[in-house]
DSSP file (Angstrom, degrees, kcal/mol; ACC not computed):
  #  RESIDUE AA STRUCTURE BP1 BP2  ACC     N-H-->O    O-->H-N    N-H-->O    O-->H-N    TCO  KAPPA ALPHA  PHI   PSI    X-CA   Y-CA   Z-CA
    1    1 A X              0   0    0      0, 0.0     2,-0.4     0, 0.0    36,-0.0   0.000 360.0 360.0 360.0 139.8    9.4   -0.7    6.4
    2    2 A X    >   -     0   0    0      1,-0.2     3,-1.9     2,-0.1     0, 0.0  -0.524 360.0-141.1 -63.2 121.0    8.8    1.1    9.7
    3    3 A X  T 3  S+     0   0    0     -2,-0.4    -1,-0.2     1,-0.3     3,-0.0   0.679  96.8  70.0 -64.1 -17.3    6.6   -1.4   11.6
    4    4 A X  T 3  S+     0   0    0      1,-0.2     2,-1.7     2,-0.1    44,-0.7   0.767  83.1  75.7 -70.2 -23.4    4.5    1.5   13.0
    5    5 A X  E <   +A   47   0A   0     -3,-1.9    42,-0.3     1,-0.2    -1,-0.2  -0.587  58.0 129.6 -88.7  77.3    3.1    2.1    9.4
    6    6 A X  E     +     0   0A   0     -2,-1.7     2,-0.4    40,-0.6    -1,-0.2   0.482  37.7  93.8-111.8  -5.2    0.8   -0.9    9.5
    7    7 A X  E     -A   46   0A   0     39,-2.4    39,-2.5    -3,-0.3     2,-0.1  -0.773  58.4-151.2 -98.1 133.7   -2.6    0.6    8.4
    8    8 A X     >  -     0   0    0     -2,-0.4     4,-2.4    37,-0.2     5,-0.2  -0.368  34.9 -99.0 -88.4 173.0   -3.7    0.5    4.7
    9    9 A X  H  > S+     0   0    0     35,-0.4     4,-2.8     1,-0.2     5,-0.2   0.915 127.0  51.7 -56.2 -43.7   -6.0    3.0    3.0
   10   10 A X  H  > S+     0   0    0      1,-0.2     4,-2.2     2,-0.2    -1,-0.2   0.886 107.7  51.7 -64.1 -38.5   -8.8    0.6    3.5
   11   11 A X  H  > S+     0   0    0      2,-0.2     4,-2.3     1,-0.2    -1,-0.2   0.940 112.6  45.0 -62.0 -47.0   -8.1    0.3    7.2
   12   12 A X  H  X S+     0   0    0     -4,-2.4     4,-1.8     1,-0.2    -2,-0.2   0.913 111.6  52.9 -64.7 -42.9   -8.1    4.1    7.7
   13   13 A X  H  X>S+     0   0    0     -4,-2.8     5,-2.4     1,-0.2     4,-0.7   0.907 110.3  48.0 -59.5 -41.7  -11.3    4.4    5.6
   14   14 A X  H ><5S+     0   0    0     -4,-2.2     3,-0.7     1,-0.2    -1,-0.2   0.914 108.5  54.3 -65.0 -42.9  -13.0    1.8    7.8
   15   15 A X  H 3<5S+     0   0    0     -4,-2.3    -1,-0.2     1,-0.2    -2,-0.2   0.844 119.0  33.9 -61.0 -34.0  -11.9    3.5   11.0
   16   16 A X  H 3<5S-     0   0    0     -4,-1.8    -1,-0.2    -5,-0.1    -2,-0.2   0.394 106.7-123.5-102.4   1.9  -13.4    6.8    9.9
   17   17 A X  T <<5 +     0   0    0     -3,-0.7     2,-0.3    -4,-0.7    -3,-0.2   0.924  69.6 125.1  54.8  47.5  -16.3    5.3    8.0
   18   18 A X      < -     0   0    0     -5,-2.4    -1,-0.2    -6,-0.1     2,-0.2  -0.829  69.0 -88.7-127.5 168.3  -15.3    7.1    4.8
   19   19 A X    >>  -     0   0    0     -2,-0.3     3,-1.5     1,-0.1     4,-1.1  -0.514  36.3-119.4 -73.0 143.8  -14.6    6.0    1.2
   20   20 A X  H 3> S+     0   0    0      1,-0.3     4,-2.1     2,-0.2     5,-0.2   0.825 114.8  63.5 -53.7 -31.3  -11.0    5.0    0.5
   21   21 A X  H 3> S+     0   0    0      1,-0.2     4,-2.2     2,-0.2    -1,-0.3   0.836  96.9  57.0 -63.8 -30.7  -10.9    7.8   -2.1
   22   22 A X  H <> S+     0   0    0     -3,-1.5     4,-2.4     2,-0.2    -1,-0.2   0.909 106.2  49.2 -64.3 -41.5  -11.5   10.3    0.8
   23   23 A X  H  X S+     0   0    0     -4,-1.1     4,-1.9     2,-0.2    -2,-0.2   0.906 109.2  52.1 -64.6 -41.4   -8.3    9.0    2.4
   24   24 A X  H  X S+     0   0    0     -4,-2.1     4,-2.6     2,-0.2    -1,-0.2   0.897 109.1  50.8 -60.2 -40.4   -6.4    9.3   -0.8
   25   25 A X  H  X S+     0   0    0     -4,-2.2     4,-2.6     2,-0.2    -2,-0.2   0.922 106.4  53.8 -63.4 -44.2   -7.7   13.0   -1.0
   26   26 A X  H  <>S+     0   0    0     -4,-2.4     5,-2.8     1,-0.2     6,-0.8   0.886 110.0  49.2 -56.4 -38.1   -6.5   13.6    2.5
   27   27 A X  H ><5S+     0   0    0     -4,-1.9     3,-1.6     3,-0.2    -2,-0.2   0.951 110.5  48.6 -66.0 -49.1   -3.0   12.3    1.4
   28   28 A X  H 3<5S+     0   0    0     -4,-2.6    -2,-0.2     1,-0.3    -1,-0.2   0.864 112.4  49.5 -58.5 -36.5   -3.0   14.5   -1.7
   29   29 A X  T 3<5S-     0   0    0     -4,-2.6    -1,-0.3    -5,-0.2    -2,-0.2   0.463 113.2-119.7 -83.0  -1.4   -3.9   17.5    0.5
   30   30 A X  T < 5S+     0   0    0     -3,-1.6    -3,-0.2    -4,-0.3    -2,-0.1   0.738  75.2 128.1  72.0  22.8   -1.2   16.7    3.0
   31   31 A X      < +     0   0    0     -5,-2.8     2,-0.4    -6,-0.2    -4,-0.2   0.737  68.3  36.2 -83.5 -23.2   -3.7   16.3    5.8
   32   32 A X  S    S-     0   0    0     -6,-0.8     2,-0.2    -9,-0.1    -1,-0.2  -0.994  82.6-120.5-135.3 137.0   -2.5   12.9    7.0
   33   33 A X        +     0   0    0     -2,-0.4    14,-0.4    17,-0.4     2,-0.3  -0.503  44.1 152.0 -76.7 142.1    1.0   11.4    7.1
   34   34 A X        -     0   0    0     -2,-0.2     2,-0.3    12,-0.1    12,-0.2  -0.967  34.5-134.9-156.7 167.9    1.7    8.3    5.1
   35   35 A X  E     -B   45   0B   0     10,-2.2    10,-2.5    -2,-0.3     2,-0.5  -0.939  18.0-136.3-125.4 155.3    4.4    6.4    3.3
   36   36 A X  E     -B   44   0B   0     -2,-0.3     8,-0.2     8,-0.2     2,-0.2  -0.953  15.6-138.6-112.3 128.4    4.2    4.7   -0.1
   37   37 A X  E     -B   43   0B   0      6,-3.1     6,-0.7    -2,-0.5    -2,-0.0  -0.594  30.2-104.3 -80.9 146.8    5.6    1.3   -0.6
   38   38 A X        +     0   0    0     -2,-0.2     2,-0.2     4,-0.1     3,-0.1  -0.278  69.1  88.8 -69.8 157.5    7.5    0.7   -3.8
   39   39 A X  S    S-     0   0    0      1,-0.1     3,-0.3     3,-0.1     0, 0.0  -0.691  87.8 -71.2 139.6 169.4    6.0   -1.3   -6.7
   40   40 A X  S    S+     0   0    0      1,-0.3     2,-0.8    -2,-0.2    -1,-0.1   0.920 130.0  39.2 -58.5 -44.8    3.9   -0.9   -9.8
   41   41 A X  S    S-     0   0    0     -3,-0.1    -1,-0.3     2,-0.0    -4,-0.1  -0.859  95.1-140.9-107.1  97.4    0.8   -0.2   -7.6
   42   42 A X        -     0   0    0     -2,-0.8     2,-0.5    -3,-0.3    -4,-0.1  -0.322  13.2-148.9 -60.8 133.3    2.1    1.9   -4.8
   43   43 A X  E     -B   37   0B   0     -6,-0.7    -6,-3.1    -5,-0.1     2,-0.3  -0.902   6.2-138.2-107.7 132.0    0.5    1.1   -1.5
   44   44 A X  E     -B   36   0B   0     -2,-0.5   -35,-0.4    -8,-0.2     2,-0.4  -0.632  18.0-167.3 -84.2 144.2   -0.1    3.7    1.1
   45   45 A X  E     -B   35   0B   0    -10,-2.5   -10,-2.2    -2,-0.3     2,-0.3  -0.995   0.9-161.9-134.0 143.1    0.7    2.9    4.7
   46   46 A X  E     -A    7   0A   0    -39,-2.5   -39,-2.4    -2,-0.4   -40,-0.6  -0.917   9.7-138.0-125.8 146.7   -0.3    4.9    7.8
   47   47 A X  E  >  -A    5   0A   0    -14,-0.4     4,-2.2    -2,-0.3   -42,-0.2  -0.686  22.8-121.9-100.0 157.1    0.9    4.9   11.4
   48   48 A X  H  > S+     0   0    0    -44,-0.7     4,-2.6    -2,-0.3     5,-0.2   0.901 116.2  53.4 -60.7 -40.2   -1.2    5.1   14.5
   49   49 A X  H  > S+     0   0    0      1,-0.2     4,-2.4     2,-0.2    -1,-0.2   0.928 108.7  48.4 -60.5 -46.4    0.8    8.3   15.4
   50   50 A X  H  > S+     0   0    0      1,-0.2     4,-2.1     2,-0.2   -17,-0.4   0.874 111.6  49.5 -62.8 -38.0    0.0    9.9   12.1
   51   51 A X  H  X S+     0   0    0     -4,-2.2     4,-2.2     2,-0.2    -1,-0.2   0.911 110.6  50.1 -67.6 -41.7   -3.7    9.0   12.4
   52   52 A X  H  X S+     0   0    0     -4,-2.6     4,-2.5     2,-0.2    -2,-0.2   0.894 110.3  50.2 -63.7 -39.4   -3.8   10.5   15.9
   53   53 A X  H  X S+     0   0    0     -4,-2.4     4,-2.1     2,-0.2    -1,-0.2   0.900 108.5  53.3 -64.2 -40.2   -2.1   13.7   14.6
   54   54 A X  H  < S+     0   0    0     -4,-2.1    -2,-0.2     2,-0.2    -1,-0.2   0.918 110.2  47.3 -59.6 -43.9   -4.6   13.9   11.8
   55   55 A X  H >< S+     0   0    0     -4,-2.2     3,-1.4     1,-0.2    -2,-0.2   0.927 112.0  49.9 -62.7 -45.3   -7.4   13.6   14.4
   56   56 A X  H 3< S+     0   0    0     -4,-2.5     3,-0.3     1,-0.3    -1,-0.2   0.823 114.7  44.6 -64.2 -31.4   -5.8   16.3   16.6
   57   57 A X  T 3< S+     0   0    0     -4,-2.1    -1,-0.3     1,-0.2    -2,-0.2   0.201  77.9 111.4 -97.1  15.2   -5.4   18.7   13.6
   58   58 A X  S X  S-     0   0    0     -3,-1.4     3,-1.8     1,-0.1    -1,-0.2   0.457  78.2-131.1 -75.7   2.4   -8.9   18.1   12.2
   59   59 A X  T 3   -     0   0    0     -3,-0.3    -1,-0.1     1,-0.3    -2,-0.1   0.851  69.5 -50.2  55.0  39.8  -10.0   21.7   13.1
   60   60 A X  T 3  S+     0   0    0      1,-0.2    -1,-0.3    -4,-0.1    -4,-0.0   0.516  92.8 153.2  80.7   3.4  -13.2   20.6   14.8
   61   61 A X    <   -     0   0    0     -3,-1.8     2,-2.3     1,-0.1    -1,-0.2  -0.296  61.3 -98.7 -61.3 155.0  -14.4   18.4   12.0
   62   62 A X        +     0   0    0      2,-0.0     2,-0.4     3,-0.0    -1,-0.1  -0.478  67.6 150.0 -79.3  74.5  -16.7   15.6   13.1
   63   63 A X        -     0   0    0     -2,-2.3     2,-0.4    -8,-0.1   -47,-0.1  -0.868  53.4-109.2-105.3 141.6  -14.1   12.8   13.2
   64   64 A X        +     0   0    0     -2,-0.4    -9,-0.0     1,-0.1    -2,-0.0  -0.550  36.1 176.4 -70.0 126.3  -14.3   10.0   15.6
   65   65 A X        +     0   0    0     -2,-0.4    -1,-0.1   -10,-0.0     2,-0.1   0.126  30.3 132.8-116.9  18.9  -11.6   10.3   18.2
   66   66 A X    >   -     0   0    0      1,-0.1     3,-1.8     2,-0.0     4,-0.2  -0.355  67.1-122.6 -71.4 150.7  -12.5    7.4   20.5
   67   67 A X  G >  S+     0   0    0      1,-0.3     3,-2.2     2,-0.2     4,-0.3   0.750 105.1  81.7 -61.0 -22.7   -9.8    5.0   21.6
   68   68 A X  G >  S+     0   0    0      1,-0.3     3,-1.0     2,-0.2    -1,-0.3   0.717  72.4  77.4 -58.8 -19.6  -11.9    2.3   19.9
   69   69 A X  G <  S+     0   0    0     -3,-1.8    -1,-0.3     1,-0.2    -2,-0.2   0.826 104.6  33.5 -57.2 -30.4  -10.3    3.4   16.7
   70   70 A X  G <  S+     0   0    0     -3,-2.2    -1,-0.2    -4,-0.2     2,-0.2   0.272  85.7 122.2-114.3  10.2   -7.2    1.5   17.7
   71   71 A X  S <  S-     0   0    0     -3,-1.0     2,-0.3    -4,-0.3    -3,-0.0  -0.545  71.0-108.6 -71.8 138.6   -8.6   -1.4   19.7
   72   72 A X        -     0   0    0     -2,-0.2     2,-0.2     2,-0.0    -1,-0.1  -0.504  30.9-147.6 -71.4 130.3   -7.6   -4.7   18.2
   73   73 A X    >   -     0   0    0     -2,-0.3     3,-1.5     4,-0.1    -1,-0.0  -0.646  22.5-115.5 -92.7 155.5  -10.4   -6.5   16.4
   74   74 A X  T 3  S+     0   0    0      1,-0.3    -1,-0.1    -2,-0.2    -2,-0.0   0.813 114.8  50.6 -61.5 -31.2  -10.5  -10.3   16.4
   75   75 A X  T 3  S+     0   0    0      2,-0.1    -1,-0.3     0, 0.0     2,-0.3   0.444  89.7  99.7 -89.2   0.4  -10.1  -10.5   12.6
   76   76 A X  S <  S-     0   0    0     -3,-1.5    -4,-0.0     1,-0.1     2,-0.0  -0.624  82.2-104.2 -85.7 145.7   -7.0   -8.2   12.5
   77   77 A X        -     0   0    0     -2,-0.3    -4,-0.1     1,-0.1    -1,-0.1  -0.323  39.5-103.1 -66.0 150.7   -3.6   -9.7   12.3
   78   78 A X        -     0   0    0      1,-0.1    -1,-0.1     2,-0.1     0, 0.0  -0.404  15.0-137.9 -71.5 149.3   -1.4   -9.8   15.4
   79   79 A X  S    S+     0   0    0      1,-0.1     2,-1.8    -2,-0.1    -1,-0.1   0.544  81.7  98.1 -83.3  -7.6    1.4   -7.3   15.8
   80   80 A X              0   0    0      1,-0.2    -1,-0.1     0, 0.0    -2,-0.1  -0.565 360.0 360.0 -83.7  78.9    3.7  -10.1   17.1
   81   81 A X              0   0    0     -2,-1.8    -1,-0.2     0, 0.0    -2,-0.1   0.345 360.0 360.0-121.6 360.0    5.5  -10.9   13.9
């Protein structure tokens, strides 16, 4: 898996303060780039680049575009794996 694709649907939903179903809708509508991991329950993964492109292409919608979206929180896993 491309290590840049580290954000789950739940992560993206939290960053934008929306329901995870909203993120799934954005995926279905082709508004945000993602990959699906194989398995019985496909898991979506999002990259920081894809999220930033989504913000840039939001056509003036009221989306948070602060750098704080990508600041590491204390409870988030380290990227050094």
